[in-house]
Backbone as a printed PyTorch tensor [residue, N CA C, xyz], in Angstrom:
tensor([[[117.1710,  88.8300,  82.0980],
         [117.9110,  89.9050,  82.0140],
         [117.6290,  91.0190,  83.1040]],

        [[116.5720,  90.7360,  83.9700],
         [116.2760,  91.4880,  85.1340],
         [115.8260,  92.9950,  84.7850]],

        [[115.3830,  93.2910,  83.8240],
         [115.0590,  94.5810,  83.3210],
         [113.8390,  95.2100,  84.1920]],

        [[112.7710,  94.2900,  84.3950],
         [111.7130,  94.5700,  85.4260],
         [112.1460,  94.9600,  86.5850]],

        [[113.0880,  94.2340,  87.2170],
         [113.5770,  94.4720,  88.5940],
         [114.3980,  95.9830,  88.5190]],

        [[115.2820,  96.0310,  87.5090],
         [116.0410,  97.2640,  87.3410],
         [114.9220,  98.6690,  87.3360]],

        [[113.9150,  98.4110,  86.4880],
         [113.0120,  99.4950,  86.4670],
         [112.2640,  99.6550,  87.7860]],

        [[111.9200,  98.7330,  88.3210],
         [111.1630,  98.8470,  89.7250],
         [112.2240,  99.5970,  90.6340]],

        [[113.3960,  99.0480,  90.6630],
         [114.4910,  99.7730,  91.6300],
         [114.6480, 101.2840,  91.3230]],

        [[114.7610, 101.5180,  90.0860],
         [114.8610, 103.0610,  89.8310],
         [113.6600, 103.8640,  90.1430]],

        [[112.4990, 103.1610,  89.9200],
         [111.2560, 103.7860,  90.3390],
         [111.3020, 104.0850,  91.7420]],

        [[111.5350, 103.0890,  92.4680],
         [111.6230, 103.2990,  94.0740],
         [112.3350, 104.3530,  94.4910]],

        [[113.7300, 104.2700,  93.9050],
         [114.7230, 105.2940,  94.1560],
         [114.3140, 106.7230,  93.8650]],

        [[113.5290, 106.8800,  92.6330],
         [113.0500, 108.1640,  92.2830],
         [111.9830, 108.4830,  93.4450]],

        [[111.0300, 107.8330,  93.6970],
         [110.0750, 108.0020,  94.8650],
         [110.7840, 108.5260,  95.9580]],

        [[111.6660, 107.8450,  96.3730],
         [112.5310, 108.2290,  97.6370],
         [113.0000, 109.6640,  97.4760]],

        [[113.7580, 109.9260,  96.3430],
         [114.3550, 111.3030,  96.1190],
         [113.0820, 112.2480,  95.9400]],

        [[111.9730, 112.0600,  95.5620],
         [110.9510, 113.0780,  95.6000],
         [110.2130, 113.0930,  96.6520]],

        [[110.5530, 112.2060,  97.8260],
         [109.9940, 112.6360,  99.2050],
         [108.8030, 111.8290,  99.5120]],

        [[108.4750, 110.7580,  98.4290],
         [107.2180, 109.8800,  98.8170],
         [107.3950, 108.9110, 100.0920]],

        [[106.3850, 108.6810, 100.8210],
         [106.4640, 107.7380, 102.0490],
         [106.2240, 106.3720, 101.5840]],

        [[105.6050, 106.1850, 100.5750],
         [105.1240, 104.7260, 100.2130],
         [104.8450, 104.7910,  98.6160]],

        [[104.7990, 103.5460,  98.1500],
         [104.5590, 103.3520,  96.6840],
         [103.1930, 102.3940,  96.7850]],

        [[102.4130, 102.5710,  95.8550],
         [101.0620, 101.8540,  95.7880],
         [101.0200, 101.2820,  94.3450]],

        [[100.5010, 100.0610,  94.2000],
         [100.2380,  99.6480,  92.8460],
         [ 99.1480,  98.7690,  92.8230]],

        [[ 98.4630,  98.5370,  91.7400],
         [ 97.3640,  97.6850,  91.4930],
         [ 97.6910,  96.7400,  90.3730]],

        [[ 97.4060,  95.6530,  90.4340],
         [ 97.7710,  94.4620,  89.5970],
         [ 96.7960,  93.2350,  89.2960]],

        [[ 97.2260,  92.4460,  88.5580],
         [ 96.3290,  91.1480,  88.5020],
         [ 96.8770,  89.9200,  88.8420]],

        [[ 96.3420,  88.8490,  89.5670],
         [ 97.0060,  87.7850,  89.9090],
         [ 97.5370,  86.8940,  88.7960]],

        [[ 97.1380,  87.2060,  87.7550],
         [ 97.3700,  86.1960,  86.4390],
         [ 98.9280,  86.6510,  86.1900]],

        [[ 99.5240,  87.7720,  86.5560],
         [100.7250,  88.4630,  86.3750],
         [101.5880,  87.8510,  87.4060]],

        [[101.8530,  86.4780,  87.3330],
         [102.5520,  85.7260,  88.4920],
         [104.0850,  86.2570,  88.6420]],

        [[104.6490,  86.5450,  87.6320],
         [106.0180,  86.9310,  87.5290],
         [106.2330,  88.3670,  88.2710]],

        [[105.2980,  89.1530,  87.6830],
         [105.2940,  90.6240,  88.2840],
         [104.9990,  90.5380,  89.7570]],

        [[103.8890,  89.8550,  90.2110],
         [103.5040,  89.6680,  91.5090],
         [104.7040,  89.2400,  92.1840]],

        [[105.4900,  88.2780,  91.8040],
         [106.5490,  87.7230,  92.5860],
         [107.7640,  88.7120,  92.8010]],

        [[107.9300,  89.5720,  91.8610],
         [108.8660,  90.5690,  91.7840],
         [108.5400,  91.6550,  92.9580]],

        [[107.3010,  91.9160,  92.9240],
         [106.7540,  92.8180,  93.8110],
         [106.8510,  92.4840,  95.3130]],

        [[106.6170,  91.1770,  95.4260],
         [106.7960,  90.5300,  96.7590],
         [108.3980,  90.6150,  97.0320]],

        [[109.1940,  90.2290,  96.2590],
         [110.6880,  90.1530,  96.5170],
         [111.1190,  91.5210,  96.7850]],

        [[110.6390,  92.6100,  96.1830],
         [111.0070,  93.9740,  96.6400],
         [110.6000,  94.6150,  97.8010]],

        [[109.6130,  93.8500,  98.5590],
         [109.1410,  94.1390,  99.6700],
         [107.6900,  94.8520,  99.7660]],

        [[106.8030,  94.6440,  98.5860],
         [105.6410,  95.0910,  98.6870],
         [104.7270,  94.1500,  99.2550]],

        [[103.7480,  94.7210, 100.1770],
         [102.9260,  93.9620, 101.0670],
         [101.4810,  94.0260, 100.2980]],

        [[100.4700,  93.1190, 100.5650],
         [ 99.1050,  93.0420,  99.9450],
         [ 98.2860,  93.8240, 100.8860]],

        [[ 97.3860,  94.4330, 100.3260],
         [ 96.3610,  95.2030, 100.8950],
         [ 94.9890,  94.5680, 100.6540]],

        [[ 94.0330,  94.8460, 101.6020],
         [ 92.7530,  94.1820, 101.3900],
         [ 91.8550,  94.8790, 100.4860]],

        [[ 92.0220,  96.1260, 100.3210],
         [ 91.1630,  97.0100,  99.2200],
         [ 92.0590,  98.0270,  98.7450]],

        [[ 91.5860,  98.6160,  97.6310],
         [ 92.2130,  99.5240,  96.8640],
         [ 92.3720, 100.9020,  97.6560]],

        [[ 93.3110, 101.8500,  97.3590],
         [ 93.3120, 103.1220,  97.6770],
         [ 92.2520, 104.0070,  96.8480]],

        [[ 91.2960, 104.2370,  97.1970],
         [ 90.3450, 105.0890,  96.4170],
         [ 89.9420, 104.6910,  94.8550]],

        [[ 89.4040, 105.2720,  94.1420],
         [ 88.9360, 104.9010,  92.9390],
         [ 90.0600, 105.1970,  91.6960]],

        [[ 90.8090, 104.2860,  91.3750],
         [ 91.9690, 104.6100,  90.3490],
         [ 91.3270, 104.5000,  88.7320]],

        [[ 90.3890, 103.7570,  88.9110],
         [ 89.6460, 103.3770,  87.4650],
         [ 90.0260, 102.1740,  86.7740]],

        [[ 91.1590, 101.4880,  87.4920],
         [ 91.5970, 100.0270,  87.0930],
         [ 90.4470,  99.0130,  87.6960]],

        [[ 89.4330,  98.7060,  86.9920],
         [ 88.3630,  97.9640,  87.2720],
         [ 88.7380,  96.4770,  87.2910]],

        [[ 89.6780,  96.1550,  86.3740],
         [ 90.1540,  94.7060,  86.3410],
         [ 91.2090,  94.3440,  87.2140]],

        [[ 91.7370,  95.2350,  87.9590],
         [ 92.8030,  94.8170,  88.8300],
         [ 92.1600,  94.6160,  90.2870]],

        [[ 92.6140,  93.2670,  90.6670],
         [ 91.9780,  92.8940,  92.0140],
         [ 93.0020,  92.6600,  92.9450]],

        [[ 94.2270,  92.9680,  92.8700],
         [ 95.4400,  92.9020,  93.6940],
         [ 96.0370,  94.2130,  94.0040]],

        [[ 96.1010,  94.5860,  95.1360],
         [ 96.5180,  95.9340,  95.6270],
         [ 97.7140,  95.7750,  96.6120]],

        [[ 98.9220,  96.4710,  96.3310],
         [100.0190,  96.1300,  97.0650],
         [100.7570,  97.7510,  97.2970]],

        [[101.4050,  97.6780,  98.4480],
         [102.0540,  99.0050,  98.8040],
         [103.5480,  98.7050,  99.3640]],

        [[104.4870,  99.4400,  99.2650],
         [105.7940,  99.3710,  99.9280],
         [106.0140, 100.7290, 100.5980]],

        [[106.0680, 100.5760, 102.0180],
         [106.4440, 101.7340, 102.7870],
         [107.9680, 101.9860, 102.4610]],

        [[108.4300, 103.2720, 102.0990],
         [109.8240, 103.4920, 101.6850],
         [110.3190, 104.6960, 102.7030]],

        [[109.5530, 105.1980, 103.3070],
         [110.0100, 106.2360, 104.3790],
         [109.0230, 106.1720, 105.5550]],

        [[109.4980, 106.2190, 106.7640],
         [108.6460, 106.2420, 107.9350],
         [108.5440, 107.6120, 108.3890]]])
């Protein structure tokens, strides 16, 4: 049904309208479908997290630049 993609697209649009420059997320490699969606939407992998979010189980970090 594409609901995850629609939700991500709305979230990205909201971040753009609020003036954010990038979107950061933390996830798990076991969430193959979600990770594939993030890749498809232009998220890139990071080598380490941005600070200490408290999500200790998450070991994949990604970001998407939405405004230069």
